[in-house]
N, CA, C and O atoms as CSV, one atom per row, in Angstrom:
chain,resi,resn,atom,element,x,y,z
A,1,MET,N,N,-83.817,-122.389,139.435
A,1,MET,CA,C,-84.520,-123.498,140.041
A,1,MET,C,C,-83.935,-124.810,139.522
A,1,MET,O,O,-83.561,-124.924,138.355
A,2,HIS,N,N,-83.868,-125.759,140.384
A,2,HIS,CA,C,-83.393,-127.079,140.006
A,2,HIS,C,C,-84.595,-127.995,139.813
A,2,HIS,O,O,-85.390,-128.183,140.734
A,3,TRP,N,N,-84.726,-128.553,138.642
A,3,TRP,CA,C,-85.784,-129.535,138.376
A,3,TRP,C,C,-85.108,-130.808,137.925
A,3,TRP,O,O,-84.213,-130.779,137.080
A,4,ARG,N,N,-85.520,-131.889,138.468
A,4,ARG,CA,C,-84.925,-133.165,138.089
A,4,ARG,C,C,-85.205,-133.464,136.631
A,4,ARG,O,O,-86.236,-133.071,136.086
A,5,ARG,N,N,-84.283,-134.158,136.017
A,5,ARG,CA,C,-84.426,-134.473,134.597
A,5,ARG,C,C,-85.684,-135.273,134.292
A,5,ARG,O,O,-86.242,-135.154,133.201
A,6,SER,N,N,-86.132,-136.078,135.233
A,6,SER,CA,C,-87.325,-136.896,135.003
A,6,SER,C,C,-88.584,-136.046,134.965
A,6,SER,O,O,-89.630,-136.512,134.515
A,7,GLY,N,N,-88.498,-134.797,135.436
A,7,GLY,CA,C,-89.676,-133.941,135.480
A,7,GLY,C,C,-90.469,-134.109,136.755
A,7,GLY,O,O,-91.477,-133.430,136.949
A,8,GLN,N,N,-90.036,-134.995,137.623
A,8,GLN,CA,C,-90.748,-135.238,138.873
A,8,GLN,C,C,-89.861,-134.851,140.053
A,8,GLN,O,O,-88.637,-134.970,139.998
A,9,ILE,N,N,-90.495,-134.393,141.100
A,9,ILE,CA,C,-89.788,-134.141,142.346
A,9,ILE,C,C,-90.559,-134.805,143.465
A,9,ILE,O,O,-91.742,-135.108,143.311
A,10,GLU,N,N,-89.917,-135.031,144.566
A,10,GLU,CA,C,-90.523,-135.673,145.712
A,10,GLU,C,C,-91.626,-134.764,146.257
A,10,GLU,O,O,-91.503,-133.541,146.191
A,11,VAL,N,N,-92.696,-135.342,146.791
A,11,VAL,CA,C,-93.874,-134.566,147.175
A,11,VAL,C,C,-93.590,-133.511,148.239
A,11,VAL,O,O,-94.213,-132.450,148.235
A,12,HIS,N,N,-92.670,-133.785,149.138
A,12,HIS,CA,C,-92.357,-132.796,150.162
A,12,HIS,C,C,-91.560,-131.618,149.572
A,12,HIS,O,O,-91.730,-130.474,149.994
A,13,GLU,N,N,-90.708,-131.906,148.613
A,13,GLU,CA,C,-90.025,-130.833,147.884
A,13,GLU,C,C,-91.049,-129.992,147.127
A,13,GLU,O,O,-90.966,-128.764,147.097
A,14,LEU,N,N,-91.998,-130.664,146.526
A,14,LEU,CA,C,-93.058,-129.978,145.788
A,14,LEU,C,C,-93.813,-129.036,146.723
A,14,LEU,O,O,-94.090,-127.893,146.360
A,15,GLY,N,N,-94.143,-129.503,147.905
A,15,GLY,CA,C,-94.807,-128.652,148.890
A,15,GLY,C,C,-93.960,-127.452,149.263
A,15,GLY,O,O,-94.485,-126.359,149.475
A,16,GLY,N,N,-92.644,-127.650,149.344
A,16,GLY,CA,C,-91.739,-126.545,149.642
A,16,GLY,C,C,-91.753,-125.486,148.558
A,16,GLY,O,O,-91.733,-124.290,148.850
A,17,TYR,N,N,-91.786,-125.920,147.315
A,17,TYR,CA,C,-91.863,-124.963,146.204
A,17,TYR,C,C,-93.196,-124.212,146.212
A,17,TYR,O,O,-93.245,-123.022,145.901
A,18,CYS,N,N,-94.265,-124.907,146.567
A,18,CYS,CA,C,-95.578,-124.249,146.661
A,18,CYS,C,C,-95.546,-123.164,147.740
A,18,CYS,O,O,-96.049,-122.058,147.539
A,19,THR,N,N,-94.956,-123.494,148.871
A,19,THR,CA,C,-94.832,-122.537,149.966
A,19,THR,C,C,-93.961,-121.360,149.549
A,19,THR,O,O,-94.277,-120.208,149.847
A,20,PHE,N,N,-92.873,-121.654,148.864
A,20,PHE,CA,C,-91.973,-120.600,148.381
A,20,PHE,C,C,-92.709,-119.640,147.450
A,20,PHE,O,O,-92.607,-118.423,147.603
A,21,LEU,N,N,-93.447,-120.186,146.489
A,21,LEU,CA,C,-94.171,-119.335,145.538
A,21,LEU,C,C,-95.171,-118.442,146.254
A,21,LEU,O,O,-95.255,-117.250,145.959
A,22,ARG,N,N,-95.933,-119.002,147.194
A,22,ARG,CA,C,-96.889,-118.180,147.949
A,22,ARG,C,C,-96.181,-117.083,148.738
A,22,ARG,O,O,-96.667,-115.955,148.820
A,23,GLY,N,N,-95.036,-117.417,149.314
A,23,GLY,CA,C,-94.274,-116.425,150.074
A,23,GLY,C,C,-93.759,-115.301,149.206
A,23,GLY,O,O,-93.809,-114.135,149.597
A,24,VAL,N,N,-93.266,-115.642,148.034
A,24,VAL,CA,C,-92.772,-114.633,147.087
A,24,VAL,C,C,-93.918,-113.721,146.658
A,24,VAL,O,O,-93.749,-112.504,146.581
A,25,GLU,N,N,-95.072,-114.301,146.383
A,25,GLU,CA,C,-96.228,-113.494,145.975
A,25,GLU,C,C,-96.689,-112.587,147.109
A,25,GLU,O,O,-96.974,-111.411,146.883
A,26,ARG,N,N,-96.764,-113.115,148.311
A,26,ARG,CA,C,-97.207,-112.309,149.456
A,26,ARG,C,C,-96.235,-111.167,149.763
A,26,ARG,O,O,-96.645,-110.077,150.162
A,27,ALA,N,N,-94.944,-111.435,149.573
A,27,ALA,CA,C,-93.925,-110.423,149.847
A,27,ALA,C,C,-93.741,-109.455,148.674
A,27,ALA,O,O,-92.922,-108.539,148.732
A,28,LYS,N,N,-94.524,-109.678,147.606
A,28,LYS,CA,C,-94.460,-108.840,146.408
A,28,LYS,C,C,-93.044,-108.803,145.821
A,28,LYS,O,O,-92.521,-107.746,145.470
A,29,LEU,N,N,-92.447,-109.994,145.727
A,29,LEU,CA,C,-91.109,-110.141,145.166
A,29,LEU,C,C,-91.128,-110.870,143.821
A,29,LEU,O,O,-90.124,-111.447,143.404
A,30,THR,N,N,-92.275,-110.836,143.153
A,30,THR,CA,C,-92.410,-111.591,141.912
A,30,THR,C,C,-91.494,-111.090,140.804
A,30,THR,O,O,-91.239,-111.812,139.841
A,31,ASP,N,N,-91.002,-109.876,140.928
A,31,ASP,CA,C,-90.066,-109.366,139.923
A,31,ASP,C,C,-88.651,-109.913,140.135
A,31,ASP,O,O,-87.783,-109.726,139.281
A,32,LYS,N,N,-88.415,-110.577,141.250
A,32,LYS,CA,C,-87.095,-111.125,141.576
A,32,LYS,C,C,-86.932,-112.583,141.149
A,32,LYS,O,O,-85.812,-113.090,141.077
A,33,TYR,N,N,-88.038,-113.250,140.868
A,33,TYR,CA,C,-88.033,-114.667,140.510
A,33,TYR,C,C,-88.924,-114.877,139.285
A,33,TYR,O,O,-89.824,-114.084,139.012
A,34,ASP,N,N,-88.660,-115.945,138.565
A,34,ASP,CA,C,-89.482,-116.277,137.404
A,34,ASP,C,C,-90.726,-117.021,137.889
A,34,ASP,O,O,-90.832,-118.240,137.757
A,35,CYS,N,N,-91.650,-116.268,138.445
A,35,CYS,CA,C,-92.849,-116.854,139.051
A,35,CYS,C,C,-93.809,-117.423,138.013
A,35,CYS,O,O,-94.556,-118.355,138.313
A,36,VAL,N,N,-93.802,-116.891,136.824
A,36,VAL,CA,C,-94.664,-117.433,135.774
A,36,VAL,C,C,-94.228,-118.858,135.452
A,36,VAL,O,O,-95.053,-119.767,135.362
A,37,PHE,N,N,-92.915,-119.040,135.278
A,37,PHE,CA,C,-92.387,-120.382,135.016
A,37,PHE,C,C,-92.672,-121.305,136.190
A,37,PHE,O,O,-93.153,-122.422,136.003
A,38,LEU,N,N,-92.376,-120.842,137.401
A,38,LEU,CA,C,-92.560,-121.663,138.585
A,38,LEU,C,C,-94.024,-122.065,138.759
A,38,LEU,O,O,-94.316,-123.231,139.028
A,39,ALA,N,N,-94.940,-121.117,138.610
A,39,ALA,CA,C,-96.365,-121.416,138.763
A,39,ALA,C,C,-96.824,-122.420,137.712
A,39,ALA,O,O,-97.567,-123.351,138.024
A,40,ASP,N,N,-96.388,-122.238,136.476
A,40,ASP,CA,C,-96.775,-123.162,135.402
A,40,ASP,C,C,-96.265,-124.566,135.694
A,40,ASP,O,O,-97.001,-125.542,135.550
A,41,ARG,N,N,-95.034,-124.662,136.095
A,41,ARG,CA,C,-94.432,-125.964,136.384
A,41,ARG,C,C,-95.108,-126.621,137.593
A,41,ARG,O,O,-95.394,-127.818,137.584
A,42,LEU,N,N,-95.357,-125.821,138.625
A,42,LEU,CA,C,-95.990,-126.361,139.827
A,42,LEU,C,C,-97.408,-126.848,139.553
A,42,LEU,O,O,-97.828,-127.867,140.101
A,43,GLU,N,N,-98.145,-126.135,138.716
A,43,GLU,CA,C,-99.504,-126.582,138.390
A,43,GLU,C,C,-99.473,-127.999,137.831
A,43,GLU,O,O,-100.272,-128.845,138.235
A,44,LYS,N,N,-98.564,-128.260,136.914
A,44,LYS,CA,C,-98.465,-129.595,136.313
A,44,LYS,C,C,-98.046,-130.637,137.344
A,44,LYS,O,O,-98.618,-131.725,137.407
A,45,LEU,N,N,-97.049,-130.300,138.147
A,45,LEU,CA,C,-96.549,-131.256,139.136
A,45,LEU,C,C,-97.578,-131.546,140.225
A,45,LEU,O,O,-97.735,-132.696,140.636
A,46,VAL,N,N,-98.276,-130.523,140.693
A,46,VAL,CA,C,-99.311,-130.725,141.709
A,46,VAL,C,C,-100.439,-131.572,141.146
A,46,VAL,O,O,-100.911,-132.491,141.816
A,47,ASN,N,N,-100.874,-131.285,139.945
A,47,ASN,CA,C,-101.944,-132.076,139.328
A,47,ASN,C,C,-101.553,-133.543,139.231
A,47,ASN,O,O,-102.384,-134.425,139.449
A,48,ASP,N,N,-100.286,-133.808,138.903
A,48,ASP,CA,C,-99.805,-135.187,138.809
A,48,ASP,C,C,-99.673,-135.850,140.182
A,48,ASP,O,O,-99.837,-137.063,140.305
A,49,ALA,N,N,-99.380,-135.059,141.205
A,49,ALA,CA,C,-99.104,-135.609,142.539
A,49,ALA,C,C,-100.364,-135.954,143.329
A,49,ALA,O,O,-100.332,-136.837,144.187
A,50,ILE,N,N,-101.461,-135.275,143.052
A,50,ILE,CA,C,-102.677,-135.476,143.852
A,50,ILE,C,C,-103.281,-136.849,143.586
A,50,ILE,O,O,-103.500,-137.248,142.442
A,51,GLU,N,N,-103.542,-137.553,144.675
A,51,GLU,CA,C,-104.223,-138.845,144.598
A,51,GLU,C,C,-105.701,-138.586,144.350
A,51,GLU,O,O,-106.353,-137.907,145.143
A,52,ARG,N,N,-106.229,-139.112,143.270
A,52,ARG,CA,C,-107.608,-138.864,142.910
A,52,ARG,C,C,-108.574,-139.917,143.441
A,52,ARG,O,O,-109.782,-139.687,143.479
A,53,ALA,N,N,-108.059,-141.052,143.846
A,53,ALA,CA,C,-108.899,-142.116,144.387
A,53,ALA,C,C,-109.124,-141.848,145.873
A,53,ALA,O,O,-108.276,-142.166,146.706
A,54,HIS,N,N,-110.278,-141.258,146.194
A,54,HIS,CA,C,-110.512,-140.841,147.575
A,54,HIS,C,C,-110.525,-142.014,148.548
A,54,HIS,O,O,-110.377,-141.808,149.753
A,55,GLY,N,N,-110.693,-143.204,148.070
A,55,GLY,CA,C,-110.621,-144.375,148.941
A,55,GLY,C,C,-109.231,-144.580,149.528
A,55,GLY,O,O,-109.081,-145.256,150.546
A,56,LYS,N,N,-108.223,-144.008,148.901
A,56,LYS,CA,C,-106.846,-144.118,149.393
A,56,LYS,C,C,-106.477,-142.991,150.349
A,56,LYS,O,O,-105.406,-143.028,150.953
A,57,TRP,N,N,-107.339,-141.992,150.498
A,57,TRP,CA,C,-107.010,-140.832,151.324
A,57,TRP,C,C,-106.817,-141.140,152.807
A,57,TRP,O,O,-106.014,-140.466,153.453
A,58,PRO,N,N,-107.517,-142.132,153.383
A,58,PRO,CA,C,-107.300,-142.383,154.817
A,58,PRO,C,C,-105.865,-142.816,155.145
A,58,PRO,O,O,-105.404,-142.634,156.272
A,59,VAL,N,N,-105.169,-143.382,154.174
A,59,VAL,CA,C,-103.764,-143.721,154.382
A,59,VAL,C,C,-102.919,-142.572,153.857
A,59,VAL,O,O,-103.448,-141.645,153.243
A,60,TYR,N,N,-101.638,-142.619,154.085
A,60,TYR,CA,C,-100.753,-141.534,153.662
A,60,TYR,C,C,-100.800,-141.395,152.145
A,60,TYR,O,O,-100.349,-142.279,151.416
A,61,SER,N,N,-101.345,-140.287,151.684
A,61,SER,CA,C,-101.433,-140.010,150.255
A,61,SER,C,C,-101.511,-138.501,150.064
A,61,SER,O,O,-101.745,-137.760,151.019
A,62,MET,N,N,-101.320,-138.056,148.852
A,62,MET,CA,C,-101.329,-136.625,148.558
A,62,MET,C,C,-102.735,-136.184,148.179
A,62,MET,O,O,-103.138,-136.228,147.017
A,63,ARG,N,N,-103.466,-135.755,149.207
A,63,ARG,CA,C,-104.816,-135.239,149.017
A,63,ARG,C,C,-104.731,-133.820,148.447
A,63,ARG,O,O,-103.690,-133.175,148.574
A,64,PRO,N,N,-105.787,-133.328,147.832
A,64,PRO,CA,C,-105.777,-131.961,147.288
A,64,PRO,C,C,-105.393,-130.928,148.340
A,64,PRO,O,O,-104.672,-129.972,148.054
A,65,SER,N,N,-105.877,-131.127,149.541
A,65,SER,CA,C,-105.627,-130.149,150.603
A,65,SER,C,C,-104.162,-130.063,151.005
A,65,SER,O,O,-103.778,-129.151,151.737
A,66,MET,N,N,-103.345,-130.988,150.545
A,66,MET,CA,C,-101.919,-130.902,150.826
A,66,MET,C,C,-101.282,-129.746,150.050
A,66,MET,O,O,-100.213,-129.262,150.421
A,67,TYR,N,N,-101.932,-129.309,148.984
A,67,TYR,CA,C,-101.353,-128.290,148.120
A,67,TYR,C,C,-102.131,-126.984,148.062
A,67,TYR,O,O,-101.583,-125.956,147.664
A,68,PHE,N,N,-103.386,-127.011,148.449
A,68,PHE,CA,C,-104.155,-125.764,148.424
A,68,PHE,C,C,-105.334,-125.864,149.372
A,68,PHE,O,O,-105.818,-126.953,149.681
A,69,SER,N,N,-105.784,-124.705,149.827
A,69,SER,CA,C,-106.913,-124.685,150.759
A,69,SER,C,C,-107.972,-123.674,150.356
A,69,SER,O,O,-108.909,-123.420,151.113
A,70,SER,N,N,-107.832,-123.098,149.176
A,70,SER,CA,C,-108.755,-122.044,148.763
A,70,SER,C,C,-108.998,-122.102,147.260
A,70,SER,O,O,-108.103,-122.466,146.498
A,71,PRO,N,N,-110.202,-121.748,146.836
A,71,PRO,CA,C,-110.473,-121.647,145.398
A,71,PRO,C,C,-109.609,-120.588,144.704
A,71,PRO,O,O,-109.508,-120.585,143.477
A,72,ALA,N,N,-108.993,-119.703,145.466
A,72,ALA,CA,C,-108.116,-118.686,144.885
A,72,ALA,C,C,-106.766,-119.264,144.469
A,72,ALA,O,O,-106.003,-118.604,143.763
A,73,SER,N,N,-106.467,-120.470,144.894
A,73,SER,CA,C,-105.189,-121.100,144.577
A,73,SER,C,C,-105.069,-121.385,143.082
A,73,SER,O,O,-106.060,-121.692,142.419
A,74,ILE,N,N,-103.857,-121.283,142.564
A,74,ILE,CA,C,-103.623,-121.618,141.152
A,74,ILE,C,C,-103.841,-123.101,140.893
A,74,ILE,O,O,-104.014,-123.508,139.744
A,75,PHE,N,N,-103.836,-123.915,141.948
A,75,PHE,CA,C,-104.007,-125.357,141.795
A,75,PHE,C,C,-105.470,-125.790,141.862
A,75,PHE,O,O,-105.776,-126.952,141.596
A,76,TYR,N,N,-106.367,-124.890,142.208
A,76,TYR,CA,C,-107.761,-125.256,142.453
A,76,TYR,C,C,-108.509,-125.656,141.183
A,76,TYR,O,O,-109.174,-126.692,141.163
A,77,LYS,N,N,-108.412,-124.864,140.145
A,77,LYS,CA,C,-109.251,-125.067,138.955
A,77,LYS,C,C,-109.120,-126.484,138.380
A,77,LYS,O,O,-110.126,-127.132,138.092
A,78,GLU,N,N,-107.904,-126.955,138.217
A,78,GLU,CA,C,-107.698,-128.288,137.636
A,78,GLU,C,C,-108.089,-129.411,138.595
A,78,GLU,O,O,-108.239,-130.560,138.178
A,79,ASN,N,N,-108.253,-129.087,139.859
A,79,ASN,CA,C,-108.524,-130.103,140.871
A,79,ASN,C,C,-109.817,-129.845,141.628
A,79,ASN,O,O,-110.009,-130.369,142.726
A,80,GLU,N,N,-110.693,-129.053,141.061
A,80,GLU,CA,C,-111.919,-128.649,141.741
A,80,GLU,C,C,-112.796,-129.841,142.132
A,80,GLU,O,O,-113.283,-129.903,143.261
A,81,GLU,N,N,-112.999,-130.769,141.226
A,81,GLU,CA,C,-113.889,-131.900,141.514
A,81,GLU,C,C,-113.334,-132.779,142.625
A,81,GLU,O,O,-114.075,-133.192,143.517
A,82,VAL,N,N,-112.048,-133.065,142.580
A,82,VAL,CA,C,-111.463,-133.914,143.612
A,82,VAL,C,C,-111.444,-133.180,144.955
A,82,VAL,O,O,-111.570,-133.814,146.002
A,83,GLN,N,N,-111.291,-131.875,144.937
A,83,GLN,CA,C,-111.339,-131.098,146.177
A,83,GLN,C,C,-112.751,-131.100,146.758
A,83,GLN,O,O,-112.917,-131.153,147.976
A,84,LYS,N,N,-113.760,-131.043,145.907
A,84,LYS,CA,C,-115.139,-131.095,146.396
A,84,LYS,C,C,-115.398,-132.432,147.093
A,84,LYS,O,O,-116.071,-132.475,148.123
A,85,GLN,N,N,-114.865,-133.528,146.530
A,85,GLN,CA,C,-114.998,-134.835,147.174
A,85,GLN,C,C,-114.346,-134.799,148.548
A,85,GLN,O,O,-114.898,-135.315,149.520
A,86,ARG,N,N,-113.171,-134.188,148.621
A,86,ARG,CA,C,-112.434,-134.120,149.887
A,86,ARG,C,C,-113.211,-133.306,150.917
A,86,ARG,O,O,-113.266,-133.676,152.090
A,87,THR,N,N,-113.805,-132.212,150.488
A,87,THR,CA,C,-114.569,-131.360,151.395
A,87,THR,C,C,-115.767,-132.110,151.962
A,87,THR,O,O,-116.043,-132.022,153.159
A,88,VAL,N,N,-116.476,-132.844,151.119
A,88,VAL,CA,C,-117.632,-133.629,151.571
A,88,VAL,C,C,-117.178,-134.680,152.586
A,88,VAL,O,O,-117.809,-134.847,153.630
A,89,LEU,N,N,-116.097,-135.381,152.286
A,89,LEU,CA,C,-115.602,-136.405,153.201
A,89,LEU,C,C,-115.130,-135.799,154.519
A,89,LEU,O,O,-115.338,-136.392,155.577
A,90,ASN,N,N,-114.498,-134.625,154.471
A,90,ASN,CA,C,-114.056,-133.943,155.695
A,90,ASN,C,C,-115.245,-133.584,156.575
A,90,ASN,O,O,-115.200,-133.773,157.790
A,91,HIS,N,N,-116.297,-133.073,155.972
A,91,HIS,CA,C,-117.479,-132.688,156.748
A,91,HIS,C,C,-118.127,-133.910,157.395
A,91,HIS,O,O,-118.603,-133.844,158.528
A,92,LYS,N,N,-118.140,-135.012,156.671
A,92,LYS,CA,C,-118.733,-136.233,157.221
A,92,LYS,C,C,-117.914,-136.790,158.374
A,92,LYS,O,O,-118.466,-137.299,159.349
A,93,SER,N,N,-116.583,-136.690,158.257
A,93,SER,CA,C,-115.717,-137.298,159.266
A,93,SER,C,C,-115.292,-136.335,160.358
A,93,SER,O,O,-114.795,-136.763,161.400
A,94,GLY,N,N,-115.483,-135.017,160.134
A,94,GLY,CA,C,-115.029,-134.033,161.105
A,94,GLY,C,C,-113.543,-133.778,161.024
A,94,GLY,O,O,-112.974,-133.137,161.908
A,95,SER,N,N,-112.901,-134.274,159.969
A,95,SER,CA,C,-111.452,-134.130,159.810
A,95,SER,C,C,-111.100,-132.755,159.266
A,95,SER,O,O,-111.866,-132.150,158.516
A,96,LEU,N,N,-109.941,-132.280,159.653
A,96,LEU,CA,C,-109.409,-131.029,159.113
A,96,LEU,C,C,-108.096,-131.342,158.429
A,96,LEU,O,O,-107.214,-131.963,159.022
A,97,ASP,N,N,-107.962,-130.921,157.201
A,97,ASP,CA,C,-106.712,-131.123,156.454
A,97,ASP,C,C,-105.891,-129.859,156.538
A,97,ASP,O,O,-106.407,-128.777,156.817
A,98,SER,N,N,-104.622,-130.010,156.296
A,98,SER,CA,C,-103.753,-128.825,156.196
A,98,SER,C,C,-103.036,-128.868,154.858
A,98,SER,O,O,-102.934,-129.919,154.225
A,99,SER,N,N,-102.547,-127.723,154.442
A,99,SER,CA,C,-101.822,-127.659,153.175
A,99,SER,C,C,-100.454,-127.067,153.424
A,99,SER,O,O,-100.201,-126.444,154.455
A,100,PHE,N,N,-99.567,-127.276,152.446
A,100,PHE,CA,C,-98.227,-126.699,152.523
A,100,PHE,C,C,-98.329,-125.209,152.456
A,100,PHE,O,O,-97.312,-124.518,152.504
């Protein structure tokens, strides 16, 4: 895996890695890749990428739902409170979010 020296990657690249990890897990190919390392690294990067100020969500920002859509996600636990805010706002507005 290529990780930038700064420790940060662009949000769309981050979404691609999230999709890749889910695909590897679903295909039961975890013995072919260092998924423990990837999951650990992604948890930190996703937590850093999520915009926590819900007032900024109506404009282009990285909402929790950009990275996960289920409590079963590895990203859910650290972001549970902000996801609950997003869920309440979605129900009020009728909006549907999608994730990578």
